[in-house]
C-alpha positions in Angstrom: 126.1 91.5 68.9 125.0 95.1 68.0 121.9 94.7 70.1 123.9 93.5 73.1 126.3 96.4 72.8 123.4 98.8 72.5 121.8 97.3 75.6 125.0 97.6 77.6 125.4 101.2 76.6 121.8 102.0 77.5 122.1 100.4 80.9 125.3 102.3 81.5 123.8 105.7 80.6 120.7 105.0 82.7 122.8 104.0 85.7 124.8 107.2 85.5 121.6 109.3 85.2 119.9 107.6 88.2 122.9 107.1 90.4 124.2 110.6 90.8 122.7 112.9 93.3 121.4 116.3 92.2 120.7 118.2 95.5 117.3 119.2 94.1 115.7 122.4 95.4 112.7 120.7 97.1 113.6 122.1 100.5 112.0 124.6 102.9 111.8 128.1 101.5 112.3 127.3 97.8 109.9 128.0 94.9 108.6 125.8 92.1 107.4 127.3 88.8 106.2 125.3 85.8 103.3 123.3 84.7 101.8 120.3 83.0 99.9 119.6 79.8 98.0 116.8 78.2 96.2 115.9 75.0 93.4 113.4 75.4 90.9 111.6 73.3 87.7 111.3 75.3 84.5 109.4 75.2 81.4 110.1 77.3 78.0 108.5 77.5 75.1 110.5 78.9 71.5 109.9 79.3 69.3 112.9 78.5 65.6 112.7 78.9 65.7 108.9 78.9 67.7 108.5 75.7 71.4 107.7 75.6 73.8 110.2 74.0 77.4 109.2 73.1 80.1 111.9 72.5 83.6 111.4 71.3 86.2 114.1 71.0 89.6 115.5 71.7 90.8 117.8 74.6 93.9 119.8 75.2 94.8 121.2 78.6 97.7 123.4 79.7 98.1 124.0 83.4 100.8 126.4 84.6 101.5 126.5 88.4 103.6 128.2 91.1 104.3 126.8 94.6 106.3 127.4 97.7 108.0 124.7 99.9 106.6 125.1 103.4 108.9 122.4 104.7 111.3 120.0 103.0 109.6 118.0 100.2 106.1 119.7 100.8 104.9 122.5 98.6 101.7 124.5 98.6 100.7 126.5 95.5 98.2 127.6 93.0 97.5 126.4 89.5 95.6 127.7 86.5 94.1 125.3 83.9 93.2 126.3 80.4 91.2 123.8 78.3 89.8 123.4 74.9 87.8 120.4 73.7 86.2 119.5 70.3 83.7 116.7 69.9 84.1 114.8 66.7 81.3 115.2 64.2 79.9 118.2 66.0 80.5 121.9 65.8 80.2 122.4 69.6 83.7 123.3 70.8 84.1 124.3 74.4 86.8 126.2 76.2 87.3 127.1 79.8 89.5 128.0 82.7 89.9 127.0 86.3 92.1 128.0 89.2 92.8 126.6 92.6 95.2 125.4 95.2 97.4 122.3 95.3 99.5 120.5 97.9 102.4 118.5 96.6 104.7 116.0 98.4 108.0 114.5 97.2 108.7 111.0 98.7 112.5 110.6 98.4 115.4 112.7 99.8 116.1 116.0 98.1 119.4 114.9 96.7 118.0 112.1 94.6 117.9 112.5 90.8 114.8 110.3 90.5 112.0 111.1 92.9 108.3 110.5 93.2 105.6 113.0 93.9 101.9 113.0 94.8 99.6 116.0 94.6 96.1 116.8 95.6 94.3 119.8 94.1 91.0 121.5 93.9 90.0 123.8 91.0 86.9 125.9 90.3 86.1 127.7 87.1 83.9 128.2 84.1 83.5 126.7 80.6 81.7 128.0 77.5 80.6 126.2 74.4 79.5 127.3 70.9 75.8 126.4 71.4 75.0 127.4 75.0 73.8 130.5 76.6 76.1 131.4 79.4 78.9 129.6 81.1 78.9 126.3 83.1 80.4 126.7 86.6 82.6 123.8 87.5 84.5 122.4 90.5 87.1 119.7 90.2 89.2 117.8 92.7 92.1 115.7 91.6 95.0 113.6 92.7 98.1 112.7 90.7 101.4 110.9 91.2 104.4 109.7 89.4 108.1 109.9 88.8 110.2 113.1 88.6 113.6 113.2 87.0 115.8 116.1 88.0 118.2 117.0 85.1 119.8 119.6 87.2 119.2 120.7 90.8 116.8 123.3 89.3 114.9 121.6 86.5 112.7 118.5 86.6 110.6 116.5 84.2 107.4 114.8 85.5 105.3 112.0 84.2 102.1 111.6 86.2 98.9 109.6 86.3 96.0 111.9 87.1 92.5 111.3 88.4 90.0 114.1 88.1 86.4 114.2 89.4 84.5 117.3 88.2 81.0 118.6 88.6 79.6 121.3 86.4 76.3 123.1 86.2 74.5 125.8 84.3 71.8 127.6 86.4 68.8 126.0 84.7 70.3 122.5 84.3 71.2 119.5 86.3 74.8 118.7 87.4 77.1 117.0 85.0 79.7 114.7 86.6 82.9 113.8 84.7 85.5 111.4 86.0 88.8 111.0 84.1 92.1 109.1 84.3 94.9 110.8 82.3 98.6 110.7 81.9 100.4 114.1 81.8 103.9 115.4 81.2 105.1 118.4 83.2 108.2 120.5 83.6 109.1 122.4 86.8 111.9 124.9 87.6 112.9 125.0 91.3 114.3 128.2 92.6 115.8 129.4 95.9 
């Protein structure tokens, strides 16, 4: 009986949250300011001089952004990505930055509390590590999408699935290609 009552209460609360309209600020002439972040456990397998090399580790990325709505539901902006990664069992930490433009589109009407977004982006930057001479230059393109929940008409929480394809290179080395699928959480403030 308690579980049934709890289920009914949860359905009622969710229906209230998703049924009201918020008049979100995703219309022409408005700004969005916020960012995303993720913490990931990663695994990569490389072949160096004919021998395989496996690397496991953790990575933290914080990406603030700012954008402007060119037309209703379509924003153009720029983002900054700050990253830190640490391979397990090695003392070869790396950190880096990248910056670049993004184009973001919201699918549903601006007055909906629950919306969906998609974004394409391109970042270029540099990374450094403990045991290398000089930075690695990188370029990354990505696409992401997922639900957006507007708590008010100015504040939204995002949960997105991201795909990144990056290429990095140091002057004397070959290109390193990295492909990743990640889930990230973001927060945006929408301003007139």
